[in-house]
N, C-alpha and C positions, 0 to 999 in steps of 0.2 A: 695025597694029591697036592702038587704045588699050585700056587696062585700067583697071578700077575695083575698089576694095575696098569691099564693102558694110559698113554698120555691123554691129557685133556679130560680125564674122568675124575669125579670127586674122590676125596681121600677115603670115603666110606664104601666105595664101589670097587669090588675085585672080581676077577674072572679066573676060574679053575682051568688048568691045562688038562686035556687038549681042546676042550670045548670052546676056548676063546677064538680058535681059528674059524669057527662058524661065522664070526662077525665079518669075515671077508665077503660073505654073500651079500652084505649091504651094498657092496660096490656094483652088484649086478642090477640093483633096482633102477638106476637111471636108464640102463639098456632096455629093461622091460617097459619102462615108461615110454621111451621113444618108440618101441615096437608097437605098443597099444595105440599110440597116437597115429602112427603110420598106417595101421590097419583101419583106423577110423576114417582116414582120408581117402580110402579106396572108393572109387565111384561105381555104384551099382547101376544107376540109370543115367543116361546122357540127355542133357537138355541143350537146345540151341542157344538159350540165353537165360541168365539168372537175374537180369536187371530188375524184373518185377518183384522177385523175392527180396532183393536187397532194398528196394524202395519201401517194402512193407516194414522193414526194421527187424530187429532181433528181440525176441522175448527174453524175460529174466530167467526163464527155465533153461534156455539154451546157454545163457551166460554162466549159469551155475552147474551145468553138466560136467565140466572138468573136475568139480568137487568129488564126483564118484571115483575118478581115477586116483585122486589124492588119498581118499579113504582106503582104497584098495592097496595102494603102496604103503600106507601107514600100518595097515593090518599085517602085511608081509614083513615089514621092518620089525614090528613088535614080536612076531613069531620067531624071527631070526634071533633077536636079542634074548627072548625067553629060552630058545634052544641052546644058546651059549652059556646059560646058567649063571647069570650075575649073582654075586653073593656079597653080603656085608659082614665084615669082621667085627665082632664085639670082644675087645680085649679086656681081660681082667687080670689084676695082679694080686698075688697073695704073698705077704711078707712073713717070713719065719724069723722070729727074734729070739736069740739065745741071750737072755738078759741075766742080770745079777741082782740078788736081793741083798741090800746093804742096811745094816742097823748101825746108826750113829749113837754111840754111848758117850754121853757128855757129862763131865764133872761140873756141878754147879755149887760146889762148896764155897765158903767165904773167901778162901785164898785165891779164887778166880777173879777177885776184884783187884788183884795186884796189877801194876802198870808196866811190868818189865817186858812185855811183848809189844809195847807201843812202837809204831813206826817212828822214824826220826822226826822230831818236831811236833809230835802229837802226844796226848795223854789219854790213852785208851786202855780199858781193862783187858785182862787176859780173855775174859768171856766174850767181850765185844769183838776182839780180833779173831777168835775162833769162830764165832757166829758168821762173820763176814766171809772168811775164807771157806767155811763149809758151804755157805750159800753159793759162792762162786763155783765150788766143786760140783754142786747139784745142777745149777742152771747154766753154768759156763760164764766166762768173762771175755770171750773173743780173743784171748791171748794164750795163756798157758793152760787154761782149763777149758776143754770143749763142752763140758756139761754131761749129764747122764740122763737123757730123755727117755731111754728105753729100760731103765732099771727101777725096780721097786725099792724105795728108800723109806725107812722109818727112823724114829728118834726116841731115845730113852735118856732121861735125866736122872742123875743120882747125886745125893749128898749123904745124909744119914740114911735116907730111904731111896729106893729106886722107883721110878715112875715112867710108864710107857705113855708118852705125850702125843705121839703121832704113829699110827699103824703103818705098816708097809704099804706104800701107795705110789701111784704114778701122778697123783695130783700135786704138782709143784707149787701151786698157789697156796694150798692148805699147809704144805710143809713150810713155806716161807712165813706164813702167818704164825705158825707155832714157833719158828725160830726167832721171829721178832719179839714175841711175847716172853721168851725165855730170859728171865732176870733173877738176880739174887735179891730177895727182899731185905729191907732194913726196918728196924723198929723205930719208934718215934724219937729215940735218942741217937739214931744213925748207926746203931750197932747191928751186926749180923745175928739173927736168931740162933739159938743153940743147935737146933737140928741141922743148920747149914754149916756148922763148924766141925762136922765129921764127914768121913769119906768111906762109903761102902762100895768099893770097887767090885768085890766078888758078887754082891747082890745085883749090881747093874749089869755085869756081864752075864750072869745066870739068867736074868730076865730076857736079855737079848737072845740068848741061845734058845730059850723056850719059845719066843715069838718066831724065830726062824725054823725051829724044829717042827712047829705046827703047820708051817707053810707047805702047801702042796707043790710038787715038782712042776706041775703044769698049771698056768693061770691064764686069765684073759679069755680070748675067744678060741675054744677048742685047743688044738695042739699048736697053735700059731705062736704062742708065747711060752717059751720053755725056760725054766730057771736053770741056768748053767751052773751057778755056784752061789753059795751063801756066805756072806762076809760080815764081820763086825769091825768097826773102826772105834777103838776105845781110846778116849783122850782124857787124861787126868794130869793134875799138877802136884799130886801128893801121894801119900801111901795109905794103904787100907787100914782103917782103925775103927770100923763099925760093920754092922751087918751080920747075918746068920751064915753066910757062905763065904769061904775064903777065896781069894783070887785063884789059888792053885786048883781048888775043887772046880771052880767055874771053868778054868782053862781045860781041865780034863774032860769036863762035860762037853765043851765045844769040840774038842778033838774026837770024842766018841761019835758025834753026829756029823763029822766032816765039815765043820764050820771053821774057816780061817779067821784069825783075829790079828788085826794090825793094831799095835799098841803105840801110843804117842805120849811121851812125857813132855808136857808143855811147860815153859817157864825156866827160869834160871835157878829155881830152888825156893825153899820156904824162908820167908823173912823172919829172922830172929834178932830182935833188938836192932842194932845198926848193921848187922851182917846178914848173910844168907847161908842156910844150911842145905847142901845138895840133897836132892831126893834120891833115895835108894830105889833104883828102877830094875833091880835084878828079878823081881817077881814079874814085871811086865815083859822082860826079855824071855823068861821061861814060858809065859803064856804064848807069846808069839812063836817060840820054837816048837812047842808040842802041838800047836794047831796048824803049823805050816805057813804062818804069816811072817810078819817082819816087825821089828821094833825100831822106833825112831825117837830122836831127841830134837826138840825145837826150842831154841833159846831166844828167838825173835820172830817177828812176823814173816820176814823173808824166808827163814828156814822152815816155818810152818807151811808156807805156800809151796815150797819145794817138796815137802813131805806129801802133801795132798796131790801134787803133780806126779810124784812117783807112784803113789797108790793108784792114781787114775791110769797110768800106763800098765801097771801090773794086772789090773782087773778091767779088761775091755769086753764090751758087748759085741756079739757076732750077729750080723743081720744078713739074711739070705732071702732074695726076692725071686719068685717064680711067676712067669707070665703065662696066661692061658688064653687061647683064642677060640671063640665059639662062632662058627660060620652060619649065617642065616640066609636061606635061599630067597632071592628076590624075583624069581622067574614068574611066579603066579600072577602078579599084577600086570605083567606084560601080556600074558595070555588073555586075561580079562580085557585088556585094552584092544587086543587084536579082534576078539569076538565082538566087542562093542563097535569097532570100525566096520567090520563086515556086516553086522546087523543094520547099522545106520545106512551103509551103502545100499543094501538090499531094499530097505524100507523106502529110501528116497528114489531108487531106481524103478520101483513099481508104483510109486504114487506121484509126488510132485515133479520129479525129474524123469518121469518115464519117457521113452522114445517110441514114437509110433512109426511103423514101417512106411 
């Protein structure tokens, strides 16, 4: 049944078709009021003069007798409105989000202290550049990266050992705190500890796959949040030289569970003496290939920002909103008002405002 909202009615008050046309009966009420007043003026007894009655004055009961007609008209108006079935719409919206679960796997080995990713005029470590761009990828920067408000994002750090430092979460504040606290420690002589001088790429990727594999397809409130895909963003500046699982094995594991891996080789290479030795990224390319992802190289901050921008475009969240309207009948209060007016009219007509023949 369709509904209309008449002009000059509140936003919350609607009328169903065809009952709304009963409101036209309200136009008849002035005619009824005139007819009742005209009947009241009919003379039953004729007197030669009413001057004596006028001199006696008019009592308050007589002055209030028109109130009975007003109550009668109000009762009829309330019944007409109730018959037109006024209704109030209560609109609710349910949002279905097809989000993405993203595991950021970040290399925190000592080589990430290199300065080759620094923006022009700055001296910033690789790690700090990566942290800032990843933060912008998560929360948005109002420019190239819109942010990922509807995605579950977690973080794994690895050097010699892999460590899950942030579970998959929608809590952006917690993720930012973990990101800020991510540092490469130095001993009292300013040297990188031995455990941070090795790179276990395979272990880091395998741990990310395990966290995503355990994740249920549906999360949040009922079926309203659906995990559309599971993704790993693996960033490293070196080659695998530690760990129990090789990168190839971890890549095959990701492919087995349908997890795409985007691999990023950050930096211009390993610094050896006064030169740089390019990193062999063929293993990273193979991981991206077998998992259906993509491999990137980023030799500076601008290139790394472009990489995250491209990943952001490749992995988009789908949001679908459904609106539901629940109609609540408002006719009963008008029926009560009509009976109250009729009751009050009858009470006053037989007591205080009664009319004697």
